[in-house]
C-alpha positions as CSV (number, residue, x, y, z in Angstrom):
1,M,15.9,-16.2,1.9
2,L,13.1,-13.7,0.6
3,K,10.5,-14.7,3.2
4,D,13.1,-14.1,5.9
5,R,13.2,-10.4,4.9
6,I,9.7,-10.0,6.2
7,D,10.0,-8.6,9.8
8,E,6.7,-9.9,11.3
9,K,7.5,-8.6,14.7
10,H,8.0,-5.0,13.5
11,L,4.8,-5.2,11.4
12,C,2.8,-6.4,14.3
13,Q,4.1,-3.6,16.5
14,V,3.2,-0.8,13.9
15,M,-0.2,-2.5,13.3
16,A,-0.8,-2.2,17.1
17,L,0.1,1.5,17.1
18,H,-2.3,2.1,14.2
19,C,-5.0,0.3,16.1
20,I,-4.4,2.7,19.0
21,S,-4.5,5.6,16.6
22,F,-8.0,4.6,15.4
23,L,-9.1,4.1,19.0
24,I,-7.8,7.6,19.9
25,E,-9.7,9.1,17.0
26,D,-12.9,7.6,18.3
27,S,-12.3,8.3,22.0
28,P,-11.8,12.0,23.0
29,S,-10.6,11.0,26.5
30,L,-7.6,9.4,24.9
31,L,-6.3,12.3,23.0
32,C,-3.6,12.9,25.5
33,H,-1.9,9.7,24.3
34,K,-1.5,10.9,20.7
35,K,2.0,12.2,21.3
36,W,3.1,8.8,22.7
37,V,2.0,7.1,19.5
38,T,3.7,9.6,17.4
39,S,6.9,9.3,19.4
40,Q,6.8,5.4,19.0
41,F,6.6,5.8,15.2
42,E,9.4,8.4,15.1
43,N,11.8,6.6,17.5
44,N,11.4,3.0,18.6
45,L,9.7,1.7,15.4
46,S,11.5,4.0,12.9
47,K,13.5,2.2,10.2
48,H,15.0,4.9,7.9
49,R,13.5,8.3,8.4
50,M,14.3,11.4,6.3
51,R,16.2,14.1,8.0
52,E,13.8,16.4,10.0
53,G,13.2,19.7,8.2
54,R,14.6,18.5,4.9
55,K,13.2,20.3,1.9
56,T,13.4,18.9,-1.6
57,T,14.8,21.2,-4.3
58,I,13.4,20.5,-7.9
59,H,15.2,21.3,-11.1
60,P,12.7,20.8,-13.9
61,L,14.2,20.2,-17.4
62,A,12.9,20.9,-20.9
63,T,10.3,18.7,-22.5
64,S,10.6,16.9,-25.8
65,D,8.5,15.0,-28.3
66,I,10.6,11.8,-27.9
67,N,8.5,8.7,-27.9
68,E,9.1,7.1,-24.5
69,A,7.0,4.1,-25.3
70,T,9.9,2.4,-27.0
71,I,13.3,1.1,-25.8
72,G,15.1,3.4,-28.2
73,G,12.9,6.3,-27.1
74,N,14.0,5.8,-23.5
75,K,17.6,5.8,-24.6
76,D,17.1,9.1,-26.5
77,V,15.5,10.6,-23.4
78,I,18.5,9.8,-21.3
79,D,21.0,11.0,-23.9
80,N,18.9,14.2,-24.3
81,I,18.9,14.9,-20.6
82,L,22.4,14.1,-19.7
83,L,24.4,15.0,-22.8
84,K,22.4,17.9,-24.3
85,Q,20.5,19.6,-21.4
86,L,23.0,19.0,-18.6
87,S,26.0,19.1,-20.9
88,L,27.8,16.3,-19.3
89,S,30.5,14.3,-21.2
90,E,30.4,10.6,-21.7
91,E,33.7,10.3,-19.9
92,D,32.3,11.9,-16.8
93,I,29.0,9.9,-16.9
94,K,30.6,6.5,-17.2
95,K,32.6,7.1,-14.0
96,V,29.4,7.4,-11.8
97,L,26.2,5.5,-11.1
98,I,23.0,7.4,-12.0
99,I,19.6,6.4,-10.5
100,I,16.9,6.7,-13.1
101,G,13.3,6.2,-11.7
102,G,10.0,5.5,-13.5
103,D,7.1,3.4,-13.6
104,Q,7.2,-0.4,-14.3
105,S,7.1,0.1,-18.1
106,T,10.0,2.6,-18.1
107,I,12.1,0.4,-15.7
108,E,11.4,-2.7,-17.9
109,K,12.7,-0.9,-21.0
110,M,15.8,0.4,-19.2
111,R,16.6,-3.2,-18.2
112,T,16.1,-4.4,-21.7
113,L,18.2,-1.6,-23.0
114,K,21.2,-2.6,-20.7
115,S,20.7,-6.2,-21.7
116,Y,20.9,-5.4,-25.4
117,L,24.0,-3.2,-25.0
118,A,25.9,-5.4,-22.4
119,D,28.5,-6.6,-24.9
120,C,29.4,-3.1,-26.0
121,P,33.1,-2.7,-25.4
122,H,32.9,1.1,-24.6
123,G,32.0,2.8,-21.3
124,Y,29.1,5.1,-21.8
125,P,27.2,3.2,-24.6
126,T,26.8,0.1,-22.3
127,Y,24.6,2.0,-20.0
128,D,25.8,-0.1,-17.2
129,W,26.1,3.2,-15.1
130,V,22.3,3.4,-15.1
131,I,20.4,2.1,-12.0
132,P,16.8,1.6,-12.9
133,L,14.6,2.2,-9.8
134,I,10.9,1.5,-9.6
135,Q,9.0,4.4,-8.1
136,L,6.5,4.0,-5.3
137,W,3.3,5.8,-6.3
138,H,2.8,3.9,-9.6
139,M,3.5,0.6,-7.8
140,H,1.0,1.5,-5.0
141,T,-1.8,2.2,-7.4
142,N,-1.5,-1.4,-8.7
143,T,-2.7,-2.6,-5.3
144,R,-6.2,-1.0,-5.7
145,E,-8.3,-4.1,-6.5
146,T,-11.4,-3.9,-4.2
147,S,-13.6,-6.8,-5.2
148,T,-13.8,-7.9,-1.5
149,Y,-15.3,-4.5,-0.6
150,S,-18.4,-4.9,-3.0
151,G,-20.7,-5.3,-0.1
152,V,-19.5,-2.2,1.8
153,N,-19.4,-0.3,-1.5
154,N,-23.1,-1.1,-2.0
155,L,-24.0,-0.4,1.7
156,L,-22.3,3.1,1.7
157,R,-23.5,3.8,-1.9
158,R,-20.0,4.9,-2.8
159,G,-20.3,3.8,-6.4
160,V,-16.6,3.0,-6.7
161,K,-16.5,2.2,-10.4
162,N,-14.8,-0.9,-12.0
163,I,-14.3,-2.9,-8.8
164,T,-11.3,-4.8,-10.3
165,R,-9.4,-1.6,-11.3
166,P,-11.2,1.4,-9.7
167,D,-10.1,4.9,-9.3
168,F,-7.3,4.9,-6.9
169,Y,-8.2,7.6,-4.2
170,P,-12.0,6.7,-4.0
171,A,-11.0,3.0,-3.6
172,Q,-8.4,3.9,-1.0
173,R,-10.8,5.9,1.0
174,L,-13.3,3.1,0.9
175,V,-10.7,0.6,2.2
176,F,-9.3,2.8,4.9
177,E,-12.8,3.8,6.4
178,T,-13.8,0.2,6.4
179,L,-10.6,-0.8,8.0
180,K,-11.0,1.7,10.9
181,E,-14.5,0.5,11.6
182,E,-13.5,-3.1,11.5
183,V,-10.6,-2.3,14.0
184,L,-13.0,-0.5,16.4
185,D,-15.3,-3.5,16.2
186,C,-12.4,-5.7,17.2
187,W,-11.6,-3.3,20.0
188,R,-15.2,-3.7,21.3
189,I,-14.9,-7.5,21.1
190,I,-11.5,-7.6,22.9
191,A,-12.5,-5.1,25.6
192,H,-16.0,-6.5,26.0
193,A,-17.4,-3.0,25.9
194,D,-19.7,-1.0,23.7
195,D,-18.4,2.4,24.9
196,L,-14.7,2.3,24.2
197,D,-14.1,5.9,25.4
198,L,-15.7,5.2,28.8
199,H,-13.8,1.7,29.0
200,F,-10.3,3.0,28.3
201,E,-10.7,6.3,30.0
202,T,-8.8,5.2,33.2
203,H,-6.2,3.0,31.3
204,N,-2.6,4.0,31.0
205,I,-1.0,3.9,27.5
206,E,1.1,0.8,28.3
207,D,-2.0,-1.2,29.2
208,I,-3.7,0.0,26.0
209,Y,-0.7,-1.0,24.0
210,A,-0.7,-4.5,25.5
211,V,-4.4,-4.9,24.5
212,A,-3.6,-3.6,21.0
213,Q,-0.9,-6.3,20.6
214,S,-3.5,-8.9,21.6
215,L,-5.9,-7.5,19.1
216,V,-3.3,-7.7,16.3
217,D,-2.3,-11.3,17.3
218,Q,-6.0,-12.4,17.2
219,Y,-7.0,-10.5,14.0
220,M,-4.1,-9.5,11.9
221,T,-1.6,-12.3,11.7
222,R,-1.2,-15.2,9.3
223,A,-1.3,-17.5,12.3
224,S,-4.8,-16.2,13.3
225,V,-6.0,-17.0,9.8
226,D,-5.0,-20.6,10.3
227,R,-6.6,-20.7,13.8
228,A,-9.9,-19.5,12.4
229,C,-9.8,-22.1,9.6
230,R,-9.1,-24.9,12.2
231,G,-11.4,-23.8,14.9
232,G,-12.0,-26.1,17.9
233,R,-9.2,-25.8,20.4
234,F,-7.2,-23.4,18.1
235,W,-9.7,-20.6,18.5
236,T,-10.7,-20.0,22.1
237,T,-11.8,-16.4,22.3
238,A,-14.7,-14.3,20.9
239,R,-16.8,-17.3,20.1
240,G,-20.5,-17.1,19.0
241,E,-23.1,-19.8,18.4
242,P,-22.3,-22.5,15.9
243,W,-23.4,-21.6,12.4
244,G,-26.9,-22.4,11.5
245,M,-28.4,-21.7,15.0
246,N,-28.8,-18.1,14.1
247,S,-29.3,-16.1,10.9
248,H,-26.6,-13.4,10.3
249,A,-27.7,-12.3,6.9
250,Y,-27.7,-8.6,6.4
251,D,-29.7,-6.8,3.7
252,T,-29.2,-3.2,2.5
253,E,-32.3,-1.2,1.7
254,E,-32.1,-2.2,-2.0
255,D,-30.2,-5.6,-2.4
256,D,-28.4,-8.1,-0.4
257,I,-24.7,-7.4,0.0
258,E,-23.0,-9.5,-2.7
259,M,-20.5,-11.7,-0.9
260,D,-18.6,-14.9,-1.4
261,T,-16.9,-17.0,1.2
262,D,-15.0,-19.6,-0.9
263,M,-11.9,-20.9,0.9
264,I,-8.6,-21.0,-1.0
265,A,-7.3,-24.5,-0.4
266,G,-3.8,-24.8,1.1
267,D,-3.6,-21.2,2.5
268,Q,-2.1,-22.4,5.7
269,D,1.0,-21.0,7.4
270,D,4.2,-22.8,6.2
271,N,4.7,-24.2,9.6
272,Q,1.3,-25.8,9.7
273,S,0.1,-28.8,7.8
274,E,-1.1,-28.2,4.2
275,S,-4.7,-29.2,5.0
276,S,-6.8,-30.0,8.1
277,N,-8.8,-33.2,8.3
278,S,-12.5,-33.1,7.4
279,S,-13.7,-32.8,11.0
280,E,-11.3,-29.9,11.7
281,A,-12.5,-28.1,8.6
282,L,-16.1,-28.3,9.7
283,M,-15.2,-26.8,13.0
284,G,-13.6,-23.8,11.5
285,D,-15.0,-20.3,10.4
286,I,-13.8,-19.6,6.9
287,V,-15.6,-16.2,6.8
288,L,-13.8,-15.1,9.9
289,A,-10.5,-16.2,8.2
290,N,-11.3,-14.2,5.2
291,S,-12.2,-11.2,7.3
292,I,-8.8,-11.5,9.1
293,T,-6.9,-11.7,5.8
294,R,-8.7,-8.7,4.4
295,M,-8.1,-6.6,7.5
296,R,-4.4,-7.5,7.5
297,D,-4.0,-6.6,3.8
298,A,-5.8,-3.3,4.3
299,M,-3.6,-2.5,7.4
300,L,-0.5,-3.1,5.3
301,H,-1.8,-0.6,2.7
302,Y,-2.5,1.9,5.5
303,E,1.0,1.4,7.0
304,F,2.6,1.9,3.6
305,T,0.7,5.2,3.1
306,H,1.5,6.3,6.7
307,A,5.1,5.5,6.4
308,I,5.5,7.5,3.1
309,A,3.8,10.5,4.6
310,S,6.0,10.4,7.6
311,G,9.1,10.2,5.5
312,D,10.1,6.7,6.8
313,I,11.1,4.9,3.6
314,G,12.4,2.0,5.8
315,R,8.9,1.1,7.1
316,A,7.6,1.4,3.5
317,L,10.3,-1.1,2.4
318,E,9.1,-3.6,5.1
319,V,5.6,-3.5,3.5
320,M,7.2,-4.0,0.1
321,N,8.8,-7.2,1.4
322,V,5.3,-8.6,1.9
323,W,4.0,-7.3,-1.4
324,L,6.7,-9.2,-3.2
325,F,4.6,-12.3,-2.4
326,T,1.0,-10.8,-2.5
327,F,1.7,-9.3,-5.9
328,T,2.8,-12.8,-7.1
329,G,-0.3,-14.3,-5.5
330,C,-2.8,-12.0,-7.2
331,G,-1.1,-12.2,-10.6
332,V,0.5,-8.8,-10.8
333,A,3.5,-10.3,-12.4
334,K,5.4,-7.3,-13.7
335,Y,5.5,-5.4,-10.4
336,S,6.1,-8.7,-8.5
337,N,9.2,-9.2,-10.7
338,E,10.3,-5.6,-10.1
339,L,10.1,-6.1,-6.3
340,L,12.0,-9.4,-6.7
341,E,14.7,-7.5,-8.6
342,L,14.8,-4.8,-5.9
343,A,15.0,-7.3,-3.0
344,C,17.8,-9.2,-4.7
345,N,19.7,-6.0,-5.4
346,F,19.4,-4.8,-1.8
347,E,20.3,-8.3,-0.6
348,F,23.2,-9.2,-2.8
349,E,24.3,-6.4,-5.2
350,Y,24.1,-2.9,-3.8
351,H,26.7,-1.7,-1.3
352,E,25.6,0.3,1.8
353,E,26.3,3.7,0.4
354,L,24.2,3.0,-2.6
355,K,21.4,1.6,-0.5
356,T,21.4,4.7,1.6
357,A,21.5,7.0,-1.5
358,I,18.4,5.2,-2.9
359,K,16.5,5.4,0.3
360,N,17.3,9.1,0.7
361,N,16.1,10.0,-2.7
362,W,12.9,8.0,-3.1
363,L,10.6,10.6,-1.5
364,M,10.2,14.4,-1.8
365,N,9.0,17.2,0.5
366,L,8.4,20.6,-0.9
367,T,7.7,22.4,2.4
368,G,10.1,20.8,4.9
369,H,7.1,20.2,7.2
370,P,6.7,16.9,9.0
371,G,4.0,14.6,7.5
372,T,4.2,16.1,4.0
373,W,6.4,13.6,2.2
374,F,5.2,11.9,-0.9
375,P,6.7,9.7,-3.6
376,M,8.9,11.3,-6.2
377,D,6.8,10.0,-9.2
378,L,3.6,11.5,-7.7
379,G,5.3,14.9,-7.7
380,Q,6.4,14.3,-11.4
381,E,2.8,13.3,-12.3
382,H,1.6,16.6,-10.9
383,N,4.0,18.5,-13.1
384,I,3.1,16.4,-16.2
385,K,-0.6,17.0,-15.6
386,Q,-0.1,20.8,-15.6
387,L,2.2,20.7,-18.6
388,K,-0.3,18.7,-20.6
389,T,-3.1,21.1,-19.7
390,M,-1.0,24.0,-20.8
391,V,0.0,22.4,-24.1
392,D,-3.6,21.5,-24.9
393,R,-4.9,24.9,-24.0
394,H,-2.4,26.7,-26.2
395,N,-2.2,24.2,-29.0
396,K,1.5,23.7,-28.6
397,S,3.8,20.7,-28.8
398,F,6.3,19.6,-26.2
399,D,9.1,20.4,-28.7
400,D,8.1,24.0,-29.0
401,P,11.1,26.1,-28.0
402,F,9.4,28.6,-25.8
403,F,7.3,25.8,-24.1
404,A,10.3,23.5,-23.7
405,N,12.9,26.0,-22.5
406,I,10.7,28.5,-20.6
407,V,7.4,27.0,-19.4
408,S,8.7,23.5,-18.7
409,T,11.7,24.6,-16.6
410,A,9.4,26.9,-14.6
411,I,6.5,24.5,-14.2
412,V,6.9,24.2,-10.4
413,A,6.6,28.0,-10.1
414,F,3.5,28.0,-12.3
415,I,1.9,25.4,-10.0
416,V,2.7,27.4,-6.9
417,T,1.4,30.6,-8.5
418,K,-1.8,28.9,-9.5
419,R,-2.4,28.1,-5.8
420,L,-1.2,31.5,-4.3
421,V,-2.9,34.0,-6.6
422,P,-6.5,33.2,-5.5
423,E,-5.3,33.4,-1.8
424,T,-3.6,36.7,-2.4
425,V,-6.7,38.4,-3.9
426,G,-9.0,37.0,-1.3
427,L,-10.9,34.4,-3.4
428,S,-12.3,31.4,-1.6
429,K,-10.2,28.3,-1.9
430,R,-11.5,25.7,-4.3
431,S,-11.6,22.2,-3.1
432,E,-9.3,19.8,-4.9
433,T,-10.1,16.7,-2.8
434,H,-11.9,13.7,-4.1
435,G,-15.1,14.4,-2.3
436,T,-16.1,14.0,1.4
437,H,-18.6,11.9,3.2
438,Q,-20.1,12.2,6.7
439,S,-18.0,10.0,8.9
440,G,-20.7,9.8,11.5
441,G,-23.2,8.2,9.0
442,I,-20.5,5.9,7.7
443,S,-19.6,4.7,11.2
444,R,-23.3,4.0,12.1
445,A,-24.0,2.1,8.9
446,L,-20.9,-0.2,9.3
447,C,-21.5,-0.6,13.0
448,R,-25.0,-1.7,12.4
449,M,-23.9,-4.1,9.7
450,M,-21.1,-5.6,11.9
451,A,-23.5,-6.0,14.8
452,Q,-25.8,-8.2,12.7
453,V,-23.2,-9.9,10.6
454,E,-20.6,-10.5,13.4
455,P,-17.6,-10.8,11.0
456,H,-15.1,-10.9,13.8
457,I,-16.9,-13.5,16.1
458,F,-16.0,-17.1,15.6
459,H,-19.0,-19.3,14.5
460,E,-18.1,-22.9,14.3
461,G,-18.9,-24.6,11.0
462,C,-19.3,-21.4,9.0
463,C,-18.0,-22.5,5.6
464,K,-18.7,-22.3,1.9
465,Q,-21.7,-24.7,1.8
466,E,-23.6,-23.2,4.8
467,S,-22.6,-19.5,5.0
468,P,-25.0,-16.9,3.6
469,K,-23.9,-13.5,2.6
470,R,-21.8,-12.7,5.7
471,L,-18.5,-11.2,4.5
472,C,-16.5,-10.9,1.2
473,H,-14.1,-13.5,0.1
474,S,-10.5,-12.5,0.7
475,P,-7.9,-15.0,-0.7
476,R,-4.7,-15.5,1.2
477,L,-2.4,-14.0,-1.4
478,L,0.7,-13.9,0.7
479,N,0.9,-17.7,1.1
480,Q,-0.3,-18.2,-2.4
481,G,2.5,-15.9,-3.7
482,R,5.1,-17.6,-1.6
483,K,4.2,-21.0,-3.0
484,E,4.3,-19.7,-6.6
485,R,7.8,-18.1,-6.0
486,A,9.0,-21.4,-4.5
487,T,7.5,-23.4,-7.5
488,E,9.1,-21.0,-9.9
489,S,12.5,-21.4,-8.2
490,I,12.4,-25.2,-8.4
491,R,11.4,-25.0,-12.1
492,R,14.4,-22.8,-12.8
493,L,16.7,-25.1,-10.9
494,R,15.5,-28.2,-12.9
495,S,15.8,-26.3,-16.2
496,D,19.5,-25.4,-15.4
């Protein structure tokens, strides 16, 4: 049931469009096709887009010193907001459903609170009118594990710290820039051309889209991972010399790129056999399979980010259907359980009106301009950051009457003023980005590495025992997560 929620056809179509977008960015002669790509995202492949021109209205409330780290504290916060600040009555509240969003810790406490009070005979105190809803930005930041990018991180001298839990935005930039160059390398292989701009200059967009679909089928599907592992007759294109006849090791100026090419056993598609025989295993290219897996995972992250910015929450939900399993596979149990709860609620519990209300209120847009949507909890984090800065600067507490009732309720205006005043008096704009890098140098470095390493060319027999430092290990977390979910379901049925 859960795996049937994954729309592989739709995901492959949007991946093909993203591949075309990367090609257009690299090929000036194809800029005329940019509107066609945008139209496809907004029309044919749209799932649930926000209304055009919609502008989010925010009503900040007063702060408090209530401890939200406890279940009782979360209960007090809800009571403070609804009963005290909004002056609603318990009788009115129990007649409606109220969506309360937060990170995983907050949502978990809300569910526990409802469980504790489920036997209460009264309406309001049961809190069954509360709908805990996991928010998107906090969930997305839990996908930032970048250990498979250690080689690229060293090559580009990015210095992304703590590779297992790095800073989100530097890690995301590293992943997306690497993805774009990997996709362009695949374009060159598919098109048999070094100069993509010259090669596709005379092609119409329909032909380019057909090639992009072939690229996705070859390099971004679960089936292509299986074909790379099996080799032989299963992989018939983009073949290089058998492994061992050529050296593909690549060194940086300082050290070798730290890479690992271990294969995760049993990561075959469900429709394929669990393992190949020994002769088939020796004919495969495990490094290529790892490269395909990593590129597919990175493209899903890119699609999620693109869908959020475009205001298409339906496309973001399609990615979340996959993350339900990949979170399980990589051991992010808490967010995996939240996504499982969300999937079951959408599948069995929520009626259509409630589903629509949730989708329409997951994102926010302060300008009404297209492409400026972002998750609700990210906007709240910006407000909290400014509030904490002002509290620390003036040595106040969140319970201070002036701060709580005046400053907190006008925090959005403070943030806007902070941005507009320098512009009004003619001061130069201070950069608030996370640093920039010369894209040309990045592209040349990655292209040089890929030309020597050939991560997207099939080399028969390239496996754990014989492959030097060719590409980072990238476990097939989707299939691993699906198996763990299935095992957990069987265990629960037996215990019942």
